[in-house]
VOBA-1610 file (N, C-alpha, C; in pm, whole numbers, padded with zeros to 5 digits, always signed):
BEGIN
Unk+06594+13021+12659Unk+06449+12974+12501Unk+06566+12870+12501Unk+06527+12710+12529Unk+06633+12563+12512Unk+06590+12571+12344Unk+06724+12491+12300Unk+06647+12463+12127Unk+06747+12350+12127Unk+06660+12238+12047Unk+06774+12102+11991Unk+06852+12133+11915Unk+06991+12103+11915Unk+07081+12148+11841Unk+07109+12018+11785Unk+07117+11994+11640Unk+07138+11892+11573Unk+07222+11900+11464Unk+07318+11822+11457Unk+07498+11847+11431Unk+07500+11730+11327Unk+07503+11775+11170Unk+07563+11695+11130Unk+07705+11727+11057Unk+07768+11617+10999Unk+07900+11582+11002Unk+07909+11599+10825Unk+07996+11726+10764Unk+07995+11691+10639Unk+08137+11767+10558Unk+08137+11780+10443Unk+08232+11825+10373Unk+08196+11983+10319Unk+08276+12058+10275Unk+08256+12193+10186Unk+08156+12140+10099Unk+08132+12075+09966Unk+08063+12071+09869Unk+07886+11992+09956Unk+07954+11945+10020Unk+07804+11868+10103Unk+07737+11961+10182Unk+07798+12066+10229Unk+07727+12119+10271Unk+07616+12203+10257Unk+07631+12219+10098Unk+07553+12293+10021Unk+07453+12181+10014Unk+07445+12096+09968Unk+07319+11985+09947Unk+07276+11970+10108Unk+07364+11955+10182Unk+07218+11949+10366Unk+07160+12098+10362Unk+07257+12218+10343Unk+07117+12328+10367Unk+07016+12341+10219Unk+07067+12267+10147Unk+06885+12245+10065Unk+06846+12211+10150Unk+06871+12064+10223Unk+06810+12007+10299Unk+06677+12056+10446Unk+06734+12107+10429Unk+06696+12215+10593Unk+06660+12300+10532Unk+06713+12383+10436Unk+06557+12475+10378Unk+06430+12428+10331Unk+06498+12303+10255Unk+06301+12233+10203Unk+06207+12213+10367Unk+06315+12245+10454Unk+06176+12215+10596Unk+06133+12331+10602Unk+06185+12413+10558Unk+06091+12564+10648Unk+06217+12592+10727Unk+06336+12553+10714Unk+06414+12606+10886Unk+06521+12711+10827Unk+06528+12849+10924Unk+06649+12920+10945Unk+06728+12951+11031Unk+06696+12829+11096Unk+06836+12877+11232Unk+06910+12754+11210Unk+07038+12790+11137Unk+07145+12709+11172Unk+07259+12777+11075Unk+07355+12707+11139Unk+07496+12764+11091Unk+07535+12621+10992Unk+07697+12729+10933Unk+07791+12584+10853Unk+07897+12707+10913Unk+07984+12563+10998Unk+08113+12583+11080Unk+08201+12513+11002Unk+08284+12594+10856Unk+08381+12516+10738Unk+08513+12613+10808Unk+08646+12509+10845Unk+08714+12606+10797Unk+08800+12636+10700Unk+08719+12640+10577Unk+08758+12701+10452Unk+08706+12874+10469Unk+08632+12876+10523Unk+08508+13036+10524Unk+08630+13082+10660Unk+08681+13047+10769Unk+08747+13117+10873Unk+08879+13152+10785Unk+08949+13059+10699Unk+09040+13111+10621Unk+09050+13237+10535Unk+08941+13234+10506Unk+08863+13325+10382Unk+08851+13503+10468Unk+08769+13464+10609Unk+08823+13587+10700Unk+08895+13630+10759Unk+08997+13561+10759Unk+09153+13584+10722Unk+09205+13636+10690Unk+09184+13628+10567Unk+09284+13703+10436Unk+09154+13878+10381Unk+09022+13842+10460Unk+08938+14020+10488Unk+09028+14130+10544Unk+09027+14230+10472Unk+09061+14350+10566Unk+09030+14352+10682Unk+08900+14344+10670Unk+08792+14371+10789Unk+08778+14296+10916Unk+08895+14210+10860Unk+08882+14101+11015Unk+09085+14060+11095Unk+09088+14097+11215Unk+09211+14117+11215Unk+09269+13966+11274Unk+09384+13934+11270Unk+09396+13733+11294Unk+09387+13755+11415Unk+09369+13833+11565Unk+09357+13810+11679Unk+09219+13759+11705Unk+09129+13812+11618Unk+09011+13678+11668Unk+08992+13568+11659Unk+09093+13516+11618Unk+09044+13382+11590Unk+09090+13338+11759Unk+09012+13208+11778Unk+09001+13151+11886Unk+09072+12983+11886Unk+09080+12948+12018Unk+09188+12836+12018Unk+09059+12778+11990Unk+09120+12601+11879Unk+08993+12548+11887Unk+08902+12554+11757Unk+08911+12662+11750Unk+08824+12706+11560Unk+08902+12640+11431Unk+09021+12606+11432Unk+09059+12554+11263Unk+09068+12411+11322Unk+08962+12312+11343Unk+09010+12218+11317Unk+09086+12132+11160Unk+09120+11997+11238Unk+09229+11950+11106Unk+09145+11807+11068Unk+09050+11771+11158Unk+08992+11668+11091Unk+08885+11687+10923Unk+08911+11797+10898Unk+08848+11794+10745Unk+08702+11792+10741Unk+08601+11809+10908Unk+08485+11815+10848Unk+08402+11931+10835Unk+08358+11970+10784Unk+08236+12097+10826Unk+08102+12063+10854Unk+08095+12145+10969Unk+07998+12123+11109Unk+07887+12190+11056Unk+07759+12199+11000Unk+07632+12215+11012Unk+07557+12176+11202Unk+07488+12343+11193Unk+07484+12272+11319Unk+07276+12358+11308Unk+07168+12235+11318Unk+07060+12287+11321Unk+07001+12356+11471Unk+06930+12476+11443Unk+06882+12501+11574Unk+06730+12500+11621Unk+06644+12351+11667Unk+06466+12363+11647Unk+06435+12426+11749Unk+06297+12514+11767Unk+06231+12523+11875Unk+06170+12387+11926Unk+06217+12318+12102Unk+06154+12300+12143Unk+05946+12302+12135Unk+05906+12279+12037Unk+05779+12264+11994Unk+05712+12150+11883Unk+05598+12154+11867Unk+05530+12030+11711Unk+05636+12142+11623Unk+05645+12282+11604Unk+05680+12278+11491Unk+05849+12266+11408Unk+05920+12241+11568Unk+06043+12187+11587Unk+06052+12055+11578Unk+05967+11940+11613Unk+05963+11833+11623Unk+05944+11757+11464Unk+05821+11871+11390Unk+05821+11809+11261Unk+05958+11779+11157Unk+05999+11953+11177Unk+06114+11961+11129Unk+06248+11915+11121Unk+06222+11883+11240Unk+06359+11790+11300Unk+06357+11606+11221Unk+06260+11595+11239Unk+06176+11430+11210Unk+06238+11442+11037Unk+06192+11557+10956Unk+06190+11604+10804Unk+06337+11630+10797Unk+06422+11699+10804Unk+06554+11692+10815Unk+06641+11542+10865Unk+06597+11489+10952Unk+06696+11343+10992Unk+06638+11255+10841Unk+06522+11281+10780Unk+06441+11200+10704Unk+06551+11194+10585Unk+06577+11290+10534Unk+06692+11414+10470Unk+06792+11378+10425Unk+06854+11358+10560Unk+06989+11326+10578Unk+06985+11120+10547Unk+06904+11057+10576Unk+06924+10960+10565Unk+06906+10906+10384Unk+06806+11027+10321Unk+06828+10968+10212Unk+06899+11030+10099Unk+06986+11136+10174Unk+07137+11125+10100Unk+07213+11027+10161Unk+07253+11001+10223Unk+07311+10858+10324Unk+07300+10777+10191Unk+07135+10708+10174Unk+07125+10601+10096Unk+07199+10625+09995Unk+07206+10707+09916Unk+07236+10739+09812Unk+07439+10699+09825Unk+07482+10693+09884Unk+07615+10624+09899Unk+07780+10696+09846Unk+07712+10848+09854Unk+07801+10952+09754Unk+07905+11001+09858Unk+08029+10973+09849Unk+08152+10936+09943Unk+08215+11104+09970Unk+08122+11186+09862Unk+08215+11336+09902Unk+08100+11400+09983Unk+07985+11390+09998Unk+07931+11419+10093Unk+07953+11402+10241Unk+08051+11347+10268Unk+08103+11291+10387Unk+08012+11210+10481Unk+08058+11197+10607Unk+07964+11097+10655Unk+07853+11110+10726Unk+07796+11220+10716Unk+07699+11236+10757Unk+07596+11216+10906Unk+07716+11185+11003Unk+07693+11140+11114Unk+07582+11251+11178Unk+07498+11269+11228Unk+07458+11330+11278Unk+07426+11295+11476Unk+07415+11386+11533Unk+07471+11433+11700Unk+07296+11517+11709Unk+07253+11499+11875Unk+07151+11555+11911Unk+07167+11603+12042Unk+07151+11713+12055Unk+07169+11800+12198Unk+07061+11909+12229Unk+07051+11936+12339Unk+07002+12055+12377Unk+07045+12148+12408Unk+07055+12293+12317Unk+07123+12335+12399Unk+07067+12466+12411Unk+07148+12661+12526Unk+07018+12765+12503Unk+07123+12827+12415Unk+06995+12972+12372Unk+06980+13052+12329Unk+07090+13123+12320Unk+07121+13130+12433Unk+07327+13167+12487Unk+07398+13124+12432Unk+07397+13000+12444Unk+07520+12910+12352Unk+07510+12899+12262Unk+07347+12894+12118Unk+07398+12946+11996Unk+07443+13045+11958Unk+07427+13168+12058Unk+07463+13288+12040Unk+07609+13292+12043Unk+07659+13242+12143Unk+07846+13287+12190Unk+07894+13125+12027Unk+07822+13071+11984Unk+07866+12984+11868Unk+07875+13024+11742Unk+07780+13122+11710Unk+07831+13232+11600Unk+07861+13269+11580Unk+07902+13385+11734Unk+07962+13486+11732Unk+08090+13453+11706Unk+08178+13331+11765Unk+08329+13306+11659Unk+08338+13287+11504Unk+08228+13318+11445Unk+08255+13279+11309Unk+08197+13429+11248Unk+08144+13554+11336Unk+08088+13634+11210Unk+08157+13788+11261Unk+08186+13834+11158Unk+08303+13967+11159Unk+08219+14076+11048Unk+08279+14187+11070Unk+08197+14304+10911Unk+08284+14193+10779Unk+08177+14171+10711Unk+08142+14117+10588Unk+08092+14205+10441Unk+08183+14252+10392Unk+08138+14355+10263Unk+08079+14267+10166Unk+07948+14293+10100Unk+07884+14246+09989Unk+07896+14340+09921Unk+07932+14281+09816Unk+07871+14358+09647Unk+07941+14460+09669Unk+07894+14648+09637Unk+07969+14743+09586Unk+07939+14838+09730Unk+07798+14797+09803Unk+07727+14937+09868Unk+07753+14871+10035Unk+07756+14740+10041Unk+07687+14696+10140Unk+07830+14623+10257Unk+07824+14690+10373Unk+07926+14578+10509Unk+07805+14530+10575Unk+07796+14418+10627Unk+07766+14354+10701Unk+07828+14356+10845Unk+07768+14393+10973Unk+07837+14401+11110Unk+07798+14334+11220Unk+07836+14252+11265Unk+07746+14234+11463Unk+07710+14377+11487Unk+07618+14386+11623Unk+07627+14477+11651Unk+07718+14520+11764Unk+07796+14368+11785Unk+07925+14386+11900Unk+08033+14467+11820Unk+08042+14533+11748Unk+08137+14606+11645Unk+08093+14672+11599Unk+08150+14853+11579Unk+08104+14933+11565Unk+08213+14984+11394Unk+08170+14968+11343Unk+08261+15050+11189Unk+08151+15148+11112Unk+08239+15232+11011Unk+08188+15355+11021Unk+08147+15317+10812Unk+08169+15191+10809Unk+08134+15139+10668Unk+08262+15133+10541Unk+08324+15268+10624Unk+08420+15303+10436Unk+08359+15319+10350Unk+08267+15414+10407Unk+08188+15432+10217Unk+08069+15344+10191Unk+08080+15244+10274Unk+07928+15133+10253Unk+07832+15162+10405Unk+07725+15103+10325Unk+07640+15097+10392Unk+07620+15010+10463Unk+07642+15009+10587Unk+07668+14933+10714Unk+07512+14847+10762Unk+07485+14721+10737Unk+07378+14596+10809Unk+07434+14584+10930Unk+07372+14597+11017Unk+07399+14573+11173Unk+07290+14411+11200Unk+07363+14349+11200Unk+07257+14218+11186Unk+07307+14119+11374Unk+07217+14071+11385Unk+07216+13934+11502Unk+07126+13887+11410Unk+07178+13779+11406Unk+07095+13681+11340Unk+07052+13552+11467Unk+07090+13590+11556Unk+07094+13482+11716Unk+07036+13334+11650Unk+06874+13279+11652Unk+06906+13224+11608Unk+06838+13159+11494Unk+06857+13294+11384Unk+06812+13260+11199Unk+06907+13263+11144Unk+06852+13210+11043Unk+06902+13259+10896Unk+06978+13409+10841Unk+07106+13416+10817Unk+07117+13512+10720Unk+07244+13645+10786Unk+07333+13594+10795Unk+07482+13649+10807Unk+07522+13732+10690Unk+07497+13695+10580Unk+07625+13737+10457Unk+07620+13636+10453Unk+07709+13584+10531Unk+07805+13449+10482Unk+07749+13350+10408Unk+07653+13298+10334Unk+07583+13222+10250Unk+07569+13273+10096Unk+07613+13199+10027Unk+07616+13227+09931Unk+07472+13308+09860Unk+07355+13219+09903Unk+07265+13281+09867Unk+07202+13411+09922Unk+07261+13435+10053Unk+07200+13587+10122Unk+07297+13684+10024Unk+07425+13647+10002Unk+07515+13755+09938Unk+07477+13772+09748Unk+07403+13681+09717Unk+07387+13667+09627Unk+07240+13775+09582Unk+07205+13794+09650Unk+07076+13859+09696Unk+07101+14015+09723Unk+07188+13980+09828Unk+07239+14131+09893Unk+07300+14203+09737Unk+07357+14098+09703Unk+07423+14175+09514Unk+07330+14228+09432Unk+07199+14169+09407Unk+07117+14167+09338Unk+07055+14290+09403Unk+06997+14315+09565Unk+06948+14451+09557Unk+06975+14573+09544Unk+07110+14556+09523Unk+07184+14721+09491Unk+07160+14755+09344Unk+07135+14619+09253Unk+07096+14663+09120Unk+06916+14655+09110Unk+06871+14676+09204Unk+06763+14716+09170Unk+06688+14830+09223Unk+06789+14909+09298Unk+06700+15077+09285Unk+06626+15054+09405Unk+06638+15005+09462Unk+06519+15006+09630Unk+06462+15099+09670Unk+06518+15233+09633Unk+06445+15367+09706Unk+06311+15402+09635Unk+06248+15416+09765Unk+06133+15502+09714Unk+05969+15352+09645Unk+06049+15243+09677Unk+05970+15086+09614Unk+05936+15031+09775Unk+05791+14994+09721Unk+05748+14866+09828Unk+05810+14720+09758Unk+05828+14655+09904Unk+05922+14519+09895Unk+05859+14427+09971Unk+05890+14288+09919Unk+05809+14168+09961Unk+05913+14131+10030Unk+05935+14062+10158Unk+06112+13959+10166Unk+05985+13847+10224Unk+05975+13664+10109Unk+05887+13619+10143Unk+06046+13516+10234Unk+06024+13496+10337Unk+06153+13412+10411Unk+06265+13488+10452Unk+06232+13583+10510Unk+06326+13674+10569Unk+06418+13619+10649Unk+06429+13487+10760Unk+06570+13493+10838Unk+06550+13642+10924Unk+06688+13657+10938Unk+06696+13752+11021Unk+06676+13870+10984Unk+06587+13908+10883Unk+06570+14033+10843Unk+06671+14105+10721Unk+06778+13992+10696Unk+06879+14106+10652Unk+06857+14195+10500Unk+06764+14086+10440Unk+06777+14167+10293Unk+06655+14278+10296Unk+06547+14238+10369Unk+06444+14389+10391Unk+06545+14516+10457Unk+06633+14476+10538Unk+06703+14559+10588Unk+06819+14652+10502Unk+06865+14600+10446Unk+06914+14645+10372Unk+06883+14716+10239Unk+06806+14686+10179Unk+06664+14734+10103Unk+06616+14886+10176Unk+06554+14888+10272Unk+06589+15009+10365Unk+06640+15059+10368Unk+06739+15067+10391Unk+06867+15079+10401Unk+06896+15184+10273Unk+06912+15146+10147Unk+06898+15184+10040Unk+06777+15261+10060Unk+06687+15312+10088Unk+06599+15422+10058Unk+06435+15371+10062Unk+06416+15211+10027Unk+06303+15138+10015Unk+06242+15205+10131Unk+06084+15235+10059Unk+05968+15307+10132Unk+05899+15211+10197Unk+05846+15089+10209Unk+05834+14997+10253Unk+05818+14866+10239Unk+05860+14747+10394Unk+05925+14592+10330Unk+05787+14538+10483Unk+05734+14431+10372Unk+05706+14322+10440Unk+05779+14186+10471Unk+05818+14162+10568Unk+05892+14053+10542Unk+05794+13911+10652Unk+05820+13860+10571Unk+05750+13732+10631Unk+05812+13558+10645Unk+05806+13489+10745Unk+05882+13387+10739Unk+05825+13342+10848Unk+05849+13190+10782Unk+05664+13037+10909Unk+05763+13037+10996Unk+05937+13077+11086Unk+05960+13060+11204Unk+05952+13136+11263Unk+05846+13116+11399Unk+05812+13172+11470Unk+05977+13298+11556Unk+06072+13243+11547Unk+06186+13301+11639Unk+06254+13351+11507Unk+06264+13303+11381Unk+06281+13415+11317Unk+06203+13530+11274Unk+06079+13525+11262Unk+06039+13688+11321Unk+06083+13775+11416Unk+06081+13698+11543Unk+06089+13819+11625Unk+06227+13811+11602Unk+06357+13782+11548Unk+06484+13852+11547Unk+06442+13899+11444Unk+06369+13931+11340Unk+06444+14015+11220Unk+06311+14130+11284Unk+06233+14146+11323Unk+06194+14251+11399Unk+06319+14313+11533Unk+06363+14230+11565Unk+06461+14270+11662Unk+06531+14385+11557Unk+06607+14290+11471Unk+06733+14344+11380Unk+06690+14460+11347Unk+06525+14485+11219Unk+06519+14635+11215Unk+06524+14699+11321Unk+06521+14706+11414Unk+06518+14803+11545Unk+06648+14839+11571Unk+06784+14740+11585Unk+06892+14723+11583Unk+06909+14863+11468Unk+06896+14844+11341Unk+06941+14938+11236Unk+06868+15073+11207Unk+06752+15098+11327Unk+06688+15210+11325Unk+06603+15281+11247Unk+06553+15159+11208Unk+06422+15182+11118Unk+06332+15259+11176Unk+06217+15346+11102Unk+06124+15414+11151Unk+06048+15275+11173Unk+05971+15329+11274Unk+05876+15244+11286Unk+05735+15282+11212Unk+05685+15134+11144Unk+05635+15077+11017Unk+05722+15097+10878Unk+05824+15099+10865Unk+05929+15070+10754Unk+05923+14936+10717Unk+05925+14855+10805Unk+05941+14726+10818Unk+05812+14652+10910Unk+05712+14557+10828Unk+05643+14490+10950Unk+05666+14353+10876Unk+05706+14299+10992Unk+05730+14158+11029Unk+05636+14069+11004Unk+05628+13990+10958Unk+05522+13871+10988Unk+05531+13717+11011Unk+05465+13624+11050Unk+05536+13455+11113Unk+05367+13422+11016Unk+05430+13309+10939Unk+05340+13238+10885Unk+05376+13195+10769Unk+05237+13060+10738Unk+05300+12968+10625Unk+05158+13030+10497Unk+05229+13076+10387Unk+05100+13171+10270Unk+05073+12998+10244Unk+05186+12907+10178Unk+05092+12823+10155Unk+05046+12686+10203Unk+05004+12734+10304Unk+04848+12639+10437Unk+04769+12746+10467Unk+04809+12850+10451Unk+04694+13010+10540Unk+04643+13077+10426Unk+04522+12990+10393Unk+04472+13101+10281Unk+04417+13233+10294Unk+04382+13245+10454Unk+04385+13385+10461Unk+04535+13503+10461Unk+04632+13408+10497Unk+04749+13510+10432Unk+04795+13545+10316Unk+04749+13439+10257Unk+04823+13422+10086Unk+04697+13536+10054Unk+04592+13519+10032Unk+04491+13642+10028Unk+04508+13774+10102Unk+04560+13747+10227Unk+04664+13984+10270Unk+04772+13985+10152Unk+04870+13946+10114Unk+04922+13938+10055Unk+04912+13950+09898Unk+04823+13867+09821Unk+04770+13881+09670Unk+04755+13998+09676Unk+04639+14034+09765Unk+04560+14199+09777Unk+04682+14353+09770Unk+04816+14319+09792Unk+04872+14369+09777Unk+04955+14418+09619Unk+05031+14533+09621Unk+05094+14532+09521Unk+05272+14552+09576Unk+05365+14480+09503Unk+05510+14521+09555Unk+05532+14566+09426Unk+05679+14647+09420Unk+05741+14653+09326Unk+05899+14613+09268Unk+05911+14513+09383Unk+06058+14364+09440Unk+06002+14256+09522Unk+06009+14177+09479Unk+05989+14107+09568Unk+06091+13977+09577Unk+06151+13992+09724Unk+06289+13897+09721Unk+06257+13753+09769Unk+06284+13653+09733Unk+06257+13502+09776Unk+06372+13442+09846Unk+06410+13446+09881Unk+06528+13309+09935Unk+06477+13247+10005Unk+06478+13113+09940Unk+06404+13005+10004Unk+06414+12885+09969Unk+06366+12820+09890Unk+06441+12692+09790Unk+06337+12687+09679Unk+06342+12586+09571Unk+06307+12576+09475Unk+06167+12527+09484Unk+06155+12414+09532Unk+05940+12385+09560Unk+05909+12518+09614Unk+05945+12552+09714Unk+05869+12647+09759Unk+05884+12723+09713Unk+05950+12808+09601Unk+05954+12906+09515Unk+05806+12866+09423Unk+05817+12770+09354Unk+05742+12721+09244Unk+05604+12715+09327Unk+05626+12681+09421Unk+05433+12661+09504Unk+05394+12844+09485Unk+05484+12905+09518Unk+05456+13045+09578Unk+05433+13148+09442Unk+05493+13125+09314Unk+05493+13213+09209Unk+05373+13230+09205Unk+05213+13167+09144Unk+05086+13203+09187Unk+05116+13335+09273Unk+05123+13355+09365Unk+05091+13449+09493Unk+05200+13579+09424Unk+05307+13517+09361Unk+05449+13652+09367Unk+05347+13753+09188Unk+05265+13662+09141Unk+05228+13695+09003Unk+05089+13794+09043Unk+05085+13728+09163Unk+04938+13858+09182Unk+04966+13955+09235Unk+05049+13986+09357Unk+05130+14064+09386Unk+05228+14172+09315Unk+05257+14106+09209Unk+05408+14219+09182Unk+05354+14305+09081Unk+05371+14396+09077Unk+05322+14492+08995Unk+05358+14506+08814Unk+05325+14494+08680Unk+05347+14484+08649Unk+05479+14564+08600Unk+05621+14514+08533Unk+05739+14531+08506Unk+05824+14565+08622Unk+05773+14483+08741Unk+05792+14457+08861Unk+05898+14368+08854Unk+06012+14375+09018Unk+06120+14249+08976Unk+06116+14196+09085Unk+06190+14072+09068Unk+06165+14018+09189Unk+06323+13920+09172Unk+06379+13856+09270Unk+06513+13796+09282Unk+06457+13649+09372Unk+06519+13550+09302Unk+06412+13429+09388Unk+06598+13393+09413Unk+06632+13248+09474Unk+06788+13199+09537Unk+06749+13156+09692Unk+06858+13067+09698Unk+06844+12959+09813Unk+06805+12831+09731Unk+06818+12850+09587Unk+06844+12766+09464Unk+06944+12706+09421Unk+07010+12541+09475Unk+07088+12439+09451Unk+07083+12452+09308Unk+07210+12437+09249Unk+07260+12433+09081Unk+07143+12315+09010Unk+07135+12226+09072Unk+07059+12060+08959Unk+06913+12125+09018Unk+06867+12221+09076Unk+06750+12281+09074Unk+06717+12388+08969Unk+06831+12411+08908Unk+06782+12542+08855Unk+06695+12572+08773Unk+06758+12443+08684Unk+06629+12449+08559Unk+06479+12453+08558Unk+06487+12360+08696Unk+06309+12334+08764Unk+06231+12507+08784Unk+06342+12556+08811Unk+06292+12715+08875Unk+06320+12803+08752Unk+06344+12766+08718Unk+06373+12857+08518Unk+06244+12843+08455Unk+06209+12694+08421Unk+06053+12634+08396Unk+05963+12719+08440Unk+05994+12756+08584Unk+05844+12699+08665Unk+05832+12917+08688Unk+05910+12970+08625Unk+05945+13121+08619Unk+05861+13149+08490Unk+05914+13104+08372Unk+05826+13118+08232Unk+05706+13045+08236Unk+05651+12919+08291Unk+05514+12948+08347Unk+05439+12994+08361Unk+05525+13057+08434Unk+05394+13163+08505Unk+05418+13302+08485Unk+05510+13333+08432Unk+05499+13453+08332Unk+05608+13545+08381Unk+05677+13471+08402Unk+05835+13584+08454Unk+05935+13555+08357Unk+05981+13686+08328Unk+06123+13660+08262Unk+06272+13673+08290Unk+06360+13625+08305Unk+06468+13607+08330Unk+06555+13675+08308Unk+06585+13832+08356Unk+06697+13884+08321Unk+06887+13883+08366Unk+06854+13771+08486Unk+06986+13776+08519Unk+06993+13644+08601Unk+07100+13612+08620Unk+07121+13466+08669Unk+07306+13415+08671Unk+07306+13442+08824Unk+07415+13459+08903Unk+07404+13345+08986Unk+07528+13258+08971Unk+07591+13158+09002Unk+07683+13187+09116Unk+07659+13138+09265Unk+07838+13096+09374Unk+07848+12946+09377Unk+07991+12904+09411Unk+07935+12755+09513Unk+07844+12683+09451Unk+07745+12691+09312Unk+07676+12613+09331Unk+07551+12630+09400Unk+07540+12782+09399Unk+07399+12822+09454Unk+07416+12912+09354Unk+07238+12937+09359Unk+07157+13016+09240Unk+07111+13136+09274Unk+07094+13236+09156Unk+07038+13371+09200Unk+06947+13388+09090Unk+06819+13447+09081Unk+06767+13467+08910Unk+06686+13586+08996Unk+06692+13717+08853Unk+06682+13852+08863Unk+06582+13793+08784Unk+06467+13848+08766Unk+06392+13815+08674Unk+06239+13901+08669Unk+06194+13974+08583Unk+06053+14050+08600Unk+05938+14001+08539Unk+05856+14045+08600Unk+05663+14008+08536Unk+05670+14064+08408Unk+05678+13974+08314Unk+05621+13984+08150Unk+05467+14094+08179
//
């Protein structure tokens, strides 16, 4: 399968803002190549030094964000939205965002896989999880192993929002519970909950490729058939899909999306979350934190915990 590869040059701090622009267009197919992250990997006991390949350690200081967009109508709309967002950032004239130079090329799915494989190695998250790529074998050293191939979909655990959500899942005691994973990307959150004993997961993503990959990752983790059902669609524009989920009841909702979309979906979450049910909202940049907190309060949710990591926010709340 061919993809349009949009490359954006930024900085470590700027990558967080650029990621927000990408998230806001409903895109889950992107990678962030930050030399700082590679140094952290080398300090990780799970990653031997001989993993480092020639050329990965750049000395130009750039953080490279690569966005992978399907060559179809949806991908074209997303590309135009991202480029418009980058132009708005450029117009702001903030030096700390870097050059924000963009490049467009065509790549094959296999090329994308080879790209992210250079940066994806076993990663411990929280107290319970170890995220590993499928081409490596780890016993977890007592941790629950999540085997993930993100392929062209967001979600390896390296991004702060994913890590914050997995840490929150540990505290939610998902065993025996019904869970909605809205904006599932690679499926990592729903799979993590399933491996901790969740009864059933509905995973939803607007991106067709992400939905396919989430299903494939569920199989890689040997989830029983019917344990995790994956849906592709936009509940905000598809009333039938909205109504389908609104009629269900969930103990836990995981929403790793963006601030505006979370706000728009709160009436749906209020409809389908059981009384005293718990929800985790993430994908939120720190400047948008107050906006989400106000929206949660207005829609009948009470905040239980707020955690921040490198200017990204995760909010754990419950239905009042």
